[in-house]
C-alpha positions as a printed Julia matrix, in Angstrom:
548×3 Matrix{Float64}:
  25.2    -9.73    0.94
  25.82   -8.8    -2.66
  27.71   -5.57   -3.0
  25.79   -2.67   -4.52
  28.78   -2.17   -6.77
  28.24   -5.66   -8.2
  24.46   -5.37   -8.42
  23.2    -4.01  -11.71
  20.59   -1.38  -10.92
  17.2    -2.12  -12.36
  13.78   -0.54  -12.15
  11.39   -1.95   -9.61
   7.72   -0.97   -9.47
   5.6    -2.12   -6.52
   2.01   -1.22   -5.63
  -0.44   -1.8    -2.84
  -4.09   -2.15   -3.59
  -5.88    1.14   -3.02
  -8.02    1.12    0.15
 -11.68    2.0    -0.08
 -12.35    5.17    1.93
 -15.91    4.57    3.11
 -14.5     4.2     6.63
 -11.24    4.9     8.51
  -8.14    2.74    8.05
  -7.76   -0.45   10.08
  -4.82   -2.68   10.95
  -5.2    -4.66    7.71
  -4.4    -1.53    5.72
  -1.37   -0.93    7.93
  -0.21   -4.49    7.17
  -0.28   -4.01    3.41
   1.4    -0.6     3.63
   4.16   -2.03    5.82
   4.74   -5.1     3.64
   5.06   -3.05    0.47
   7.24   -0.45    2.18
   9.64   -3.1     3.49
   9.99   -4.64    0.03
  10.55   -1.21   -1.51
  13.19   -0.34    1.1
  14.94   -3.66    0.53
  15.11   -3.02   -3.21
  16.44    0.48   -2.6
  19.13   -1.04   -0.38
  20.08   -3.22   -3.35
  20.53   -0.08   -5.39
  17.44   -0.43   -7.59
  15.4     2.43   -9.04
  12.21    1.9    -7.02
   8.76    3.35   -7.63
   6.31    2.53   -4.84
   2.64    3.45   -5.38
  -0.28    3.48   -3.01
  -3.46    5.56   -2.92
  -7.17    5.54   -2.2
 -10.27    4.25   -4.01
 -12.96    6.93   -3.68
 -15.92    6.16   -5.93
 -19.03    4.01   -5.67
 -22.31    3.45   -3.87
 -20.84    2.76   -0.44
 -18.95    6.06   -0.52
 -22.05    8.02   -1.44
 -24.07    6.28    1.29
 -21.35    6.83    3.9
 -21.11   10.52    3.0
 -24.87   10.88    3.21
 -24.94    9.16    6.59
 -22.23   11.54    7.81
 -24.2    14.53    6.52
 -21.35   15.66    4.3
 -20.79   16.52    0.65
 -19.29   13.47   -1.03
 -16.09   15.22   -2.16
 -15.58   16.68    1.31
 -16.11   13.22    2.79
 -13.54   11.51    0.55
 -11.05   14.33    1.06
 -11.26   13.79    4.82
 -11.12   10.02    4.59
  -8.27    9.98    2.09
  -6.3    12.24    4.43
  -6.69    9.7     7.23
  -5.01    7.09    5.07
  -2.26    9.56    4.26
  -1.88   10.22    7.98
  -1.46    6.49    8.6
   1.19    6.3     5.88
   3.15    9.11    7.53
   2.76    7.81   11.1
   3.82    4.32   10.08
   6.99    5.64    8.37
   5.84    4.45    4.95
   7.75    6.06    2.05
   5.69    5.78   -1.14
   6.87    7.44   -4.31
   3.31    8.57   -5.0
  -0.25    8.33   -3.68
  -3.01    8.36   -6.29
  -6.67    9.22   -5.66
  -9.39    7.97   -7.98
 -11.35   11.18   -7.46
  -8.47   13.16   -8.99
  -9.91   14.4   -12.27
  -6.55   15.6   -13.58
  -4.34   12.63  -12.76
  -6.6     9.57  -12.62
  -9.68   10.18  -14.75
  -7.79   10.52  -18.07
  -6.16    7.13  -17.52
  -9.44    5.39  -16.68
 -11.14    6.97  -19.68
  -8.27    6.0   -21.99
  -8.46    2.41  -20.75
 -12.21    2.35  -21.43
 -11.69    3.76  -24.94
  -9.0     1.19  -25.79
 -11.15   -1.69  -24.64
 -14.1    -0.29  -26.61
 -12.0     0.26  -29.72
 -10.9    -3.37  -29.49
 -14.55   -4.41  -29.66
 -14.52   -5.83  -26.13
 -17.25   -3.63  -24.65
 -20.96   -4.11  -25.3
 -24.31   -3.22  -23.73
 -26.46   -5.82  -22.08
 -28.86   -6.42  -19.2
 -27.4    -7.56  -15.93
 -29.57   -9.82  -13.82
 -28.04  -11.0   -10.62
 -26.7   -10.38   -7.14
 -24.85   -7.3    -5.91
 -22.94   -7.17   -2.61
 -22.85   -3.6    -1.35
 -20.18   -4.52    1.2
 -17.81   -5.66   -1.54
 -19.1    -3.09   -4.04
 -19.19   -6.03   -6.42
 -21.5    -8.3    -8.37
 -21.37  -11.84   -7.01
 -22.61  -15.3    -7.9
 -24.05  -18.08   -5.76
 -20.62  -19.77   -5.63
 -19.25  -16.66   -3.92
 -21.78  -17.07   -1.1
 -22.42  -19.51    1.73
 -26.06  -20.39    2.18
 -26.92  -17.28    0.17
 -24.96  -14.97    2.48
 -21.68  -13.08    1.94
 -19.32  -14.59    4.53
 -17.25  -11.41    4.81
 -20.17   -9.12    5.56
 -22.79  -11.47    6.96
 -25.5   -10.14    4.63
 -27.49  -11.35    1.64
 -26.65   -9.52   -1.6
 -29.25   -7.39   -3.36
 -30.9    -8.66   -6.54
 -30.37   -6.2    -9.41
 -31.69   -6.05  -12.96
 -30.36   -3.18  -15.06
 -28.75   -2.24  -18.39
 -24.95   -2.11  -18.17
 -21.88   -2.15  -20.32
 -20.17   -5.54  -20.32
 -16.54   -6.51  -20.88
 -15.66   -9.61  -22.93
 -13.77  -11.2   -20.05
 -14.57  -14.67  -21.39
 -12.48  -13.94  -24.48
  -9.33  -13.5   -22.41
  -9.62  -16.14  -19.69
  -7.67  -18.78  -21.65
  -4.8   -16.4   -22.42
  -4.58  -15.19  -18.82
  -4.52  -18.84  -17.69
  -1.68  -19.57  -20.12
   0.29  -16.54  -18.9
   0.03  -17.78  -15.31
   0.79  -21.42  -16.14
   3.89  -20.49  -18.14
   5.16  -18.1   -15.48
   4.85  -14.84  -17.39
   2.38  -13.69  -14.74
   3.52  -15.1   -11.42
   1.04  -15.48   -8.55
   2.58  -16.04   -5.13
   2.2   -18.02   -2.96
   1.66  -21.17   -4.99
  -1.54  -21.98   -3.1
  -3.12  -18.77   -4.43
  -1.82  -19.53   -7.92
  -3.54  -22.9    -7.77
  -6.81  -21.28   -6.64
  -6.7   -18.84   -9.55
  -5.95  -21.59  -12.06
  -8.77  -23.72  -10.69
 -11.16  -20.81  -11.14
  -9.9   -20.21  -14.68
 -10.47  -23.88  -15.5
 -14.21  -23.3   -15.03
 -16.4   -21.26  -17.35
 -15.61  -17.55  -17.07
 -18.48  -15.19  -17.81
 -18.35  -11.67  -19.2
 -18.65   -9.06  -16.44
 -20.55   -5.84  -15.91
 -18.33   -2.79  -16.37
 -20.75    0.03  -15.53
 -23.71    1.04  -13.37
 -26.53    3.45  -14.21
 -25.55    7.0   -13.27
 -28.96    7.43  -11.61
 -27.93    4.73   -9.08
 -24.26    5.64   -8.74
 -23.67    9.24   -9.77
 -20.46    9.39   -7.71
 -17.88    8.08  -10.15
 -16.3     8.52  -13.57
 -18.78    8.89  -16.45
 -18.5     6.34  -19.25
 -16.85    8.09  -22.23
 -19.58    9.05  -24.68
 -22.42    7.91  -22.42
 -22.98    9.98  -19.28
 -26.03    7.86  -18.4
 -23.58    5.24  -17.1
 -20.84    5.41  -14.49
 -17.71    3.3   -14.72
 -17.8     0.34  -12.4
 -14.84   -0.39  -10.11
 -12.83   -2.43  -12.63
 -11.96    0.24  -15.13
 -11.89    2.9   -12.43
  -9.94    1.52   -9.47
  -7.71   -1.03  -11.23
  -6.46    1.53  -13.74
  -4.83    3.47  -10.87
  -1.7     1.37  -11.32
  -1.02    3.04  -14.68
  -2.88    6.36  -14.35
  -0.38    7.25  -11.6
   2.37    6.67  -14.18
   0.8     9.14  -16.6
  -1.2     6.73  -18.75
  -3.8     8.77  -20.66
  -2.22   12.02  -19.53
   0.06   14.56  -21.12
   3.28   12.71  -20.22
   3.87    8.97  -20.16
   7.56    9.07  -19.15
   6.86    7.21  -15.91
   4.77    4.68  -17.82
   7.61    3.97  -20.22
  10.1     3.71  -17.34
   8.27    1.59  -14.78
   5.57   -0.44  -16.51
   5.11   -3.4   -16.37
   4.73   -3.56  -12.63
   7.08   -5.91  -10.8
   4.78   -6.59   -7.83
   1.11   -5.95   -7.17
   0.66   -6.56   -3.45
  -2.98   -7.41   -2.67
  -5.17   -9.19   -0.13
  -6.53  -12.63   -0.88
 -10.1   -11.31   -1.18
  -9.19   -9.32   -4.29
  -6.62  -11.71   -5.77
  -9.04  -12.94   -8.43
  -9.7    -9.4    -9.64
  -5.98   -8.73  -10.04
  -5.12  -12.12  -11.52
  -7.97  -12.28  -14.05
  -9.87   -9.04  -14.68
  -6.89   -6.7   -14.59
  -4.69   -8.83  -16.91
  -7.64   -9.27  -19.29
  -8.14   -5.49  -19.39
  -4.47   -4.98  -20.16
  -4.52   -7.6   -22.92
  -7.54   -5.91  -24.48
  -5.86   -2.5   -24.24
  -2.63   -3.83  -25.8
  -0.53   -3.26  -22.67
   2.01   -5.57  -20.98
   0.9    -7.6   -17.98
   2.34   -7.15  -14.49
   5.11   -9.58  -13.6
   3.96  -10.74  -10.19
   0.92  -10.66   -7.9
   1.84  -11.06   -4.23
  -1.21  -12.25   -2.26
  -1.07  -11.72    1.48
  -3.46  -13.08    4.07
  -5.72  -11.29    6.52
  -5.51  -10.2    10.11
  -8.48  -11.69   11.91
 -10.21  -10.68   15.11
 -12.36  -13.12   16.97
 -11.87  -15.69   14.25
 -13.27  -13.41   11.54
 -11.67  -11.26    8.87
 -11.12   -7.69    9.96
 -13.88   -5.71    8.36
 -15.2    -2.19    8.65
 -18.65   -3.58    7.98
 -18.45   -5.97   10.95
 -16.91   -3.35   13.23
 -14.23   -5.71   14.6
 -11.19   -3.62   13.73
  -8.04   -2.84   15.71
  -7.18    0.84   15.4
  -3.63    1.24   14.06
  -3.44    4.85   15.26
  -3.97    3.78   18.89
  -1.26    1.14   18.53
   1.19    3.65   17.08
   0.38    6.16   19.81
   1.05    3.56   22.53
   3.92    1.5    21.15
   5.39    3.67   18.38
   5.56    3.1    14.64
   8.62    0.87   14.88
   6.89   -1.57   17.2
   3.77   -1.73   15.03
   5.94   -2.35   11.96
   7.72   -5.13   13.85
   4.45   -6.84   14.77
   3.06   -6.6    11.25
   6.23   -7.64    9.44
   7.6   -10.19   11.88
   4.51  -11.86   13.3
   2.01  -11.86   10.48
   2.91  -14.6     7.96
   3.72  -13.08    4.59
   1.13  -15.27    2.88
  -1.05  -16.54    5.72
  -3.75  -15.41    8.11
  -3.28  -14.53   11.76
  -5.41  -13.55   14.71
  -3.85  -10.5    16.34
  -4.96   -9.42   19.77
  -3.92   -6.5    21.92
  -2.63   -8.86   24.6
  -0.43  -10.63   22.06
   0.84   -7.33   20.67
   1.84   -6.16   24.16
   3.51   -9.49   24.87
   5.61   -9.3    21.71
   6.52   -5.67   22.31
   7.74   -6.39   25.82
   9.58   -9.65   25.12
  11.1    -8.98   21.71
  11.64   -5.22   21.67
  11.81   -3.76   25.18
  13.46   -6.8    26.82
  15.09   -8.01   23.59
  16.56   -5.55   21.09
  16.36   -2.55   23.4
  17.9    -4.29   26.39
  20.72   -5.79   24.28
  21.74   -2.43   22.83
  21.52   -0.81   26.26
  23.69   -3.48   27.96
  26.36   -3.44   25.27
  26.47    0.36   25.28
  26.73    0.5    29.08
  29.65   -1.97   29.14
  31.44   -0.15   26.31
  31.14    3.19   28.09
  32.05    1.81   31.52
  35.06   -0.27   30.47
  36.4     1.66   27.45
  34.81    5.12   27.72
  32.67    4.23   24.7
  35.61    3.75   22.31
  35.73    0.24   20.86
  38.49   -0.48   18.32
  38.82   -3.57   16.19
  41.28   -6.07   17.78
  43.49   -8.43   15.81
  41.7   -11.22   13.94
  43.38  -13.86   16.09
  41.94  -12.32   19.24
  38.48  -12.1    17.68
  38.67  -15.74   16.64
  39.48  -16.7    20.23
  35.98  -15.72   21.41
  33.55  -17.76   19.29
  30.04  -18.72   20.29
  30.14  -21.19   23.18
  26.58  -22.46   23.3
  25.1   -24.95   20.87
  23.77  -23.07   17.89
  20.36  -24.67   17.64
  19.36  -22.63   14.59
  21.89  -24.37   12.35
  20.42  -26.87    9.93
  21.66  -29.36    7.36
  22.78  -26.59    5.05
  25.13  -25.31    7.71
  26.51  -28.71    8.77
  30.1   -27.7     7.98
  29.96  -25.06   10.71
  31.3   -26.18   14.07
  30.24  -24.4    17.22
  33.79  -23.73   18.38
  34.66  -22.09   15.05
  31.58  -19.9    14.7
  32.16  -16.31   15.7
  29.49  -13.63   15.44
  31.16  -12.46   12.22
  31.12  -15.9    10.58
  27.57  -16.52   11.77
  26.42  -13.33   10.08
  28.39  -14.11    6.91
  27.53  -17.81    6.58
  24.09  -18.07    8.17
  22.22  -14.8     8.73
  22.91  -13.0     5.47
  22.4   -15.97    3.08
  19.12  -16.89    4.77
  18.06  -13.24    4.83
  18.64  -12.84    1.09
  16.89  -16.12    0.24
  13.89  -15.05    2.32
  13.66  -11.74    0.46
  13.94  -13.49   -2.89
  10.94  -15.65   -1.86
   9.06  -12.53   -0.72
   9.06  -13.92    2.8
   9.73  -10.69    4.62
   8.59  -12.3     7.87
  11.35  -14.91    7.56
  13.96  -12.27    6.66
  13.11  -10.31    9.81
  13.15  -13.51   11.84
  16.75  -14.17   10.78
  17.81  -10.78   12.16
  16.02  -11.45   15.44
  17.73  -14.85   15.71
  21.09  -13.1    15.37
  20.18  -10.63   18.12
  19.1   -13.45   20.42
  22.41  -15.19   19.7
  24.22  -12.03   20.81
  22.24  -12.05   24.06
  23.38  -15.62   24.62
  26.94  -14.59   23.77
  26.91  -12.14   26.69
  25.55  -14.81   29.01
  28.24  -17.27   27.95
  31.24  -14.95   28.41
  29.93  -12.67   31.18
  32.2    -9.76   30.18
  31.08   -7.85   33.29
  33.0   -10.46   35.32
  35.8   -11.2    32.84
  36.84   -7.53   32.69
  38.49   -7.88   36.09
  40.97  -10.46   34.77
  41.22  -10.09   30.99
  40.3    -6.66   29.65
  41.85   -7.42   26.24
  39.5   -10.34   25.72
  36.56   -8.21   26.84
  37.49   -5.69   24.16
  37.29   -8.5    21.56
  33.92   -9.64   22.95
  32.55   -6.11   22.86
  33.85   -5.57   19.34
  32.02   -8.7    18.23
  28.87   -7.48   19.96
  29.02   -3.88   18.73
  29.92   -4.71   15.11
  27.26   -7.43   15.03
  24.61   -5.05   16.37
  25.7    -2.6    13.67
  25.27   -5.29   11.03
  21.9    -6.29   12.47
  20.73   -2.67   12.36
  21.65   -2.57    8.68
  19.58   -5.7     8.03
  16.73   -4.23   10.09
  16.55   -1.1     7.95
  13.77   -2.27    5.57
  11.64   -3.26    8.56
  12.51   -0.8    11.34
  14.17    2.23    9.72
  13.75    4.4    12.82
  15.34    1.75   15.04
  18.23    1.37   12.6
  18.78    5.14   12.72
  18.61    5.15   16.53
  21.17    2.34   16.79
  23.43    4.21   14.37
  23.22    7.21   16.73
  24.19    5.06   19.73
  27.14    3.56   17.82
  28.3     6.94   16.51
  28.04    5.97   12.83
  26.22    7.63    9.9
  22.7     6.24    9.44
  23.19    5.73    5.71
  26.29    3.52    5.81
  26.4     0.87    3.11
  27.39   -2.77    3.46
  30.84   -1.83    2.21
  31.19    0.97    4.77
  30.23   -1.42    7.52
  32.86   -3.98    6.49
  35.61   -1.34    6.47
  34.81    0.12    9.88
  37.6    -0.21   12.49
  36.24    1.74   15.45
  33.06    2.84   17.22
  32.32    5.6    19.7
  29.24    4.64   21.68
  27.04    7.05   23.59
  24.37    6.23   26.15
  20.9     7.32   25.11
  17.36    6.68   26.23
  15.75    3.26   25.73
  14.96    2.22   22.2
  11.69    0.7    23.37
  10.51    2.09   26.71
   8.1     0.22   28.96
   4.47    1.05   28.19
   1.05    0.17   29.51
  -0.97   -2.03   27.16
  -3.77   -0.77   24.94
  -7.16   -2.03   26.02
 -10.25   -2.67   23.93
 -12.59   -5.5    22.94
 -10.15   -7.38   20.68
 -10.69  -11.12   21.05
  -8.02  -13.68   21.79
  -7.9   -16.59   19.37
  -5.46  -18.92   17.71
  -3.28  -18.42   14.67
  -4.58  -20.31   11.63
  -1.96  -22.27    9.69
  -0.39  -20.66    6.65
  -1.66  -21.89    3.29
């Protein structure tokens, strides 16, 4: 891995989309939080100046209706709901730099109003009559091509027909330029399949879009500057959070000057079009730089359908965290949900992965190695001579080697060389491709290789005849586990800290510190991942759809 000393620190700004707070958080929100957090942690490990933003979207008709149904004042309702998302962030060990709320009149409203004014001053806002379909579930105007047999597939309902006077944005004027920016790579959309979808959409006729709703219909929102009879629609309100949180429109724009343009907008596929067309067009109109990259992740399904609060088929992330712990939930989300694809997650599958990969896998490996180190060497493992370390390479066929590793011979591959020549290069490449799932998989492959290493040498038997060789075997195991814990840090920070405690090393050791280490003092502790009873509810068991 590239030394932090050799890596030139750069700014890195990453955002999640802001969840809509008409209902409690579900596992899909946890997925996006975890993905963004892992990327942010990885960039911090590289030594970058990272700003990681998340928040909550708190305006609109659905919010007002949900508050009314709950018998609560709207502001009280969104305060409570926003706090639940903050609670999830804390419980899932997410470390954002900031959390913005669109109901914040001091921090967010000035930015949204400034964006509206800039677009208006550019001549890109005009009044007109909207005639068409409105999906309350999406809080969005839709067209027939967005529907299947006249029904919204996500919510299973027909949209409402609306005819009203609105402000419109000249989106059509900017479609060609946005398309050019994407085609020439100035605005990157990943994965490529989503990029192609966006470009195909932009190749068709793009219409101007409604940018407001009558205040009599949606009073809960930001008034249009200079016209309180209209309320800003979601575009200028919610999307502007990415810069209002940086001080845009406020008294200080230092953050804006430091971190914008955004390096990564991380969004779900259902809102990719908004972020890859409407948001860039708004920025072009306002004279602001475009974001560099839009990372489009898939969805967690249940029963073959997208997880949706409207359909009521959600898996509660709080129950999962309470049962399995935050580290386990992070592992499931980051290691077993494709970075860019869809997956059907069930409670049975979650329990299976927890037991096999964490309790019986990582946890058991660390426990066994610690027990042998304490029993045979009183927990003190010192680095043997290189010649002795080289004498205990992997014995088994290394079935994870591919054509790129063809120069590696099984008899010459030690845990150290495997980490150096296979694990770390693949890990870095995976991160560079924003395939966090693949990066985590490389670490888990290493840990499984270490399990096999124990089986091949059986140090618990060998210690009776060759204690010196057992010391070399245990050094390879302990130092490799230490290295694996370092690579796990973006994904499972709590587990990395716990392993550091077992090994008797500081939790914040750098790659350079790790390479210089010559001794460990191991201490037995409780299990990293204790046995638990599975969570039970009505989650369906289905297959995993292929990645796009």
